[in-house]
C-alpha positions in Angstrom: -20.4 -13.0 -57.7 -23.1 -10.4 -55.6 -23.0 -11.4 -52.0 -18.6 -12.4 -51.8 -18.5 -8.0 -53.3 -20.4 -7.4 -50.2 -18.6 -9.6 -48.4 -15.6 -8.1 -49.4 -16.8 -4.4 -49.4 -18.4 -5.1 -46.4 -15.0 -6.3 -45.2 -12.6 -3.5 -46.7 -15.4 -1.2 -44.7 -14.8 -2.4 -40.7 -10.6 -2.2 -42.3 -11.5 1.3 -42.6 -13.6 2.0 -39.8 -10.7 0.0 -37.2 -8.7 1.8 -38.7 -10.1 5.0 -38.4 -10.8 4.5 -34.6 -7.1 3.7 -34.2 -6.3 6.7 -35.2 -8.8 8.8 -33.6 -6.8 6.7 -30.0 -3.2 7.8 -31.4 -4.5 11.8 -31.6 -6.2 11.3 -28.8 -3.1 9.7 -25.9 -0.5 12.9 -28.1 -3.0 15.4 -27.5 -3.0 14.2 -23.5 0.9 13.7 -23.1 2.0 17.1 -23.2 3.0 17.7 -20.3 5.6 14.4 -21.3 7.4 16.2 -24.3 8.3 19.2 -21.5 12.2 19.9 -20.7 13.5 18.0 -17.5 14.0 21.7 -16.0 10.9 22.8 -16.1 9.5 20.1 -15.6 11.1 20.0 -11.6 10.5 22.8 -11.6 6.5 22.5 -11.7 7.7 19.8 -9.0 9.3 22.2 -6.4 5.8 23.5 -5.7 4.5 20.5 -4.7 5.1 18.4 -1.1 8.4 16.4 -1.3 6.0 13.1 -0.9 4.1 14.5 -4.0 7.3 14.3 -6.1 8.3 10.8 -5.7 5.2 9.7 -6.1 5.0 11.3 -9.6 7.1 8.6 -10.6 4.9 6.0 -11.2 3.6 8.0 -13.7 6.4 7.0 -16.5 9.4 5.6 -16.5 10.7 9.2 -17.6 9.2 10.7 -14.8 10.8 8.5 -12.1 14.0 10.0 -11.7 12.9 13.7 -11.7 12.0 14.3 -8.0 15.8 13.3 -7.1 15.8 17.0 -9.7 14.2 19.4 -7.1 16.1 21.6 -6.2 13.6 22.5 -3.5 12.2 19.5 -0.7 9.7 20.3 1.0 9.4 18.3 4.4 6.5 18.6 7.4 8.1 18.0 10.1 5.0 17.3 12.2 4.4 14.6 10.3 7.2 12.7 10.3 7.8 13.3 13.7 7.4 10.3 15.6 8.9 8.1 12.8 11.8 10.9 13.8 11.1 11.0 17.7 12.4 6.7 16.7 14.8 7.0 14.4 16.5 9.6 16.7 16.6 7.0 19.9 17.6 3.6 17.5 20.8 5.8 16.5 22.3 7.2 19.8 21.9 5.6 23.1 25.1 6.8 23.3 24.3 10.1 23.5 21.8 9.2 25.4 23.4 8.0 27.9 26.6 10.2 28.8 23.6 13.3 28.8 22.4 11.5 31.6 26.0 11.9 33.6 
């Protein structure tokens, strides 16, 4: 009987320790994710200080963040960074304009 009681106590202690660890993880997750509890208007205001590319990349954080970059009132576009790509788009999109301009 004594052996069964010890085994039962050991099982109860393991269960309590497992519950304590799970509770610590839950509390830790709640503390870490405080920013997601902020309203959308405040999050978009914070995102407005980031370059547009970085604001869009925040969408990978969670599904809640995915549409927020579309609500940002300010777009920071770095023309120097996008100039080669822009030149290719303009050249491909406006061949008629180029032809007319040469005449």
